[in-house]
C-alpha positions, 0 to 999 in steps of 0.5 A: 607421471601418474595419469589423473583419473577422470570421470570419463576414464572411470565410466569407460572402465565400468562399461568395459568391465560390464562388457567383459563380464557379459562376454565371458558369460556369453562365451561360457554359455556357448562353450557349455552348449558346444560341449553338450552338443558334442556329447549328444553327438557322440551318443547319437553317432557312436554309443546308441548305434553301438548299443543297438548293434550289440542288441542286434548281435545278441538277438542274432546269436540267440536266433543262431543258437536256436536255428543251429541246434535244431538243424539236422536235415540239409534238405530243410532249405528254409532253415538253412536260409535262415541260418545263413541269414543269421550268420550274415547278420551276426557278421554284419552286426559285429562289424557295425559294432566294431565300427562304432566302437572305434571312437571309444577308448582303448578298452572299448576298441579291444572289447569290440575287436574281441567281440568281433573275433568271437562272433566271426569265430562262432560264424566260422564254427557255424559254417563248419557245422553247415559244411559237416551237415551237408557232407552227412555221416558226421554226426559226432563231429557235428554234435561236438561242433554244436557244443563248441558253438553253444559254449562260444555262443554263451561266452559271447552272450556273456560278453555281449551282456557285459558290453550292453551293461557298459553301453547302458552305463555309457549311455546313462552317463552322457544323458546325465551329463547332457542334463547337467550341462543343460541345467548348468547352461540355464543356470549360467544364463540366469546367473549371467542375466542376474550378474548383468543386472547387478552390474548394470544396477551397480553401474547405475548406482555408481553413476547416481553417486558419481554423476547424478547426485553431484549434478543434482547437488550442483543444481541445488547449490545454483538455486540456493546461490541464485536465491541469495544464499551466498554463504552456501558451498558444495562439499563432495570429493569425487576425484572427477570433473564434477569435483572440479565443477564444484570447486569452480562453483565454490570459487564463483560463489566466493567471487559473488560473495565478495562482489556482493559484499563490495556491492553492499558496501558501495550501496550502503555508502551510496545509500548513506550519501543519498540519505544524507542528500535526501535529508539535506534536500528534505531540510532544504525543501522543508526550509524552502516550504517554510520560506514559501509558506512564510512568503505566501503567508506574508503575501496573503497578510500584505494582500489581506492588510491591503484589502482591509485598509482599502475597505476601511478607507473606501467602504460606505458601510463602515460596520460591514467593512469591520465585520468583513475585515474581521473575517479576513484576518480571522481566516488568515490567522486560522482563528475561529472567532475574531471580535472588536470590543470598545470601552465606554469610559463614561459608564465603565463598560466594555461592549463587544461591537463587532464579531466574526465566527468560523463555521461551526462556532456559535456567535457570542456577541450577545454574551459580551455585548455589555460587561463591566470593566471593573470585573476584569481588572487583570485584563484591563491592567494588561491592556492599559500597559499596552501588553498583548494578552496571549495564551496557547491554553487558557487553562494556564491563565494565572489565578488573578485572571480567574474572572477573565478565565471563567468568562472565556471558558463560558464562550468556549475559548481554548486559546486566545490572543488579544491586542490593545486598540488605541484611537488617537493614542488612547486605549479605546478597546481591544481586538480579540482572536479565539480558537474554539476547537483546540489549544495551540501556539499562535505563530510568531507572525500572528501577533505582528499581523494582529497588532498591525490590524489593530493599528489599522482598525484604530486608524479607521476608527479615528478617521471615522470619528474625524469624518463624523466630526467633519460631517457634523461640522459641515451640517452643524453650526460649530458655535451652537452645535445645532444643524446649520442651514445645509444640515437643516435642509438635508435632514428635514427633506428626508424627514418630510418624505417620512411625514408625507408617507405617514400623512402626519401634521408637522410644525416649522418654527422660525425664530430671530434673536432680538437685539443681537447687534446691540449685545455685540456692540455693548458687551462684545462679540464674546457675549454675543456668541454666548447669547446665541449659545444660550438661545440654542440651549433654550431651544434644545430644552423646549423641544423634543430630541427628535425635533430638528433644531438648527441655526440657519443664519446669524441670529435666526433659528428654526425647529421642525417638529414632526407629528405636531398639529396646529393645536400644539402651537400655543403650547410650544410657544408657551413652553419656549417663553417660559424657558426664556423667562427662567433664563432671564430671571437667573441674571447670570449674563449681562443681557436678556434674551428675547425671540421673535417667532413665526410658526408654519403648519404642514398639512398632509392634505395640502403638502408643500416644500420646506422652502415654502414652510420656511417662507411662511414662518419667516413672514410671520416672524418678521411681522411679530418683530415689527409688532414688537417694535410697535409694542405688540407682544402677541405672535402671529400664527398662520394656518 
């Protein structure tokens, strides 16, 4: 089973290779150093001493030749001693040379022995020559021996020169070898350093490509994966654990991608459900808000209607109550102008009687105070048919409503809703609501609210008129339409205060219809009532509208004329008599009218009450009635 390569094994192999190469280089350097040392040792221990011994030997031979050739006298002890020393030095140098040449090759040892033998032979010959010299008489033999020594010495000198040359060559070769070894060693050291650096760089490069770069890629991939790039994958083949890490990283990215996709799908599903729920909640909330707004609006409407009803029922200021009610209903509907217009069927006019305007809206009651109903035929036709007039934009009004459109544009109306106003079932006017700022649809409840408001307002007007009728009936005489006794006293009391304040003279006329009982008995009570009505009409014609006229008893009438002094009495009585005369001349009725009258004058310098004036006038009237009976026709006047 093949062993799987791992990054650890690869790194171990790389470092082992570097270690072995470095060790080999170190061994090679040490070997070179050792070899160079041996060569230097040989040179210093053998070659150089041998060469020096040769030089010494050659010098001693030269000295021997010089000393021996000139030696003739044995008595020359100094020369003899030198010669003997030369021989000893030659023997010693030859031995030294031979000793140092023993480490050389076979040729070197043989040459060394040959030199030693020749040197010893020369020494032997020299010793023989010394012996001959000491014996004396043997000059021929000594000369022959000197020649032999010279020849041997020359041969030996030649050999010495040859050996010196050899030794010089041998000395030069080791030096060159040492030099080359040193250069080679230095170069080897540099090569080793360079090789080690290259190997280290190669190992670092290998590490960078095999470890650092993949780890950086793994780190970069982790960052990209962390930033959300789930599609990123590592793609490098190293065959080591880094590749396994990359595969695990890719598998993790795949799992994350699947998990993210699943999560996104779930989030999308839940978001969709949540969105649906939110929409349902929004719809529900919107509907609830709409319902709440409708309820709130309904409650506000009911409250406003309740307040308006209560106000119109109980407020003593009916006009102010209507204006306040227009304000409340206008704010409730969001309008900017609310108003009430009433018809005057007698003169065919439309009067804008009440108006409320929102802030920033100019009142238009003066513009709509009195307009002809005939000029708004389309409007009147709609109202008489009981229709509600409603436009979200008045520019969409039909051509037949051109006059109404121009009128509405002149008062800055953008949209409107108008409700007929009925009093006792008869069209008496309308209630209008304008928006002066923008066009827009009125809410569905607005017409209902305004219709109910119109009904309440119509009922309020009806009740107001009924109250006025009741009030009139309580202070007015139902038969004649004049004030009754209660009304006369109530009104004249207020008028008398004004007269006192302004210090004006006034007259109180008290009249009694003569013969009313006879008219009733003769012609019936119907004609009696007619007589009273005609008397009241005569009083209305004879006195000013501002004068207070009343029927204070069955056949008794009173008139309070303000601002009239005693000088007006005869004029007023003459005018009254003239109206009676004209009435009787007509002969329209079977009876004739006649009045007994008394007049009391109010003096501001001497003020008195109405009762006092009435008592004085009643006394004068009674006096005239009695005089009439006695045929006295002139009325009495009291100052």
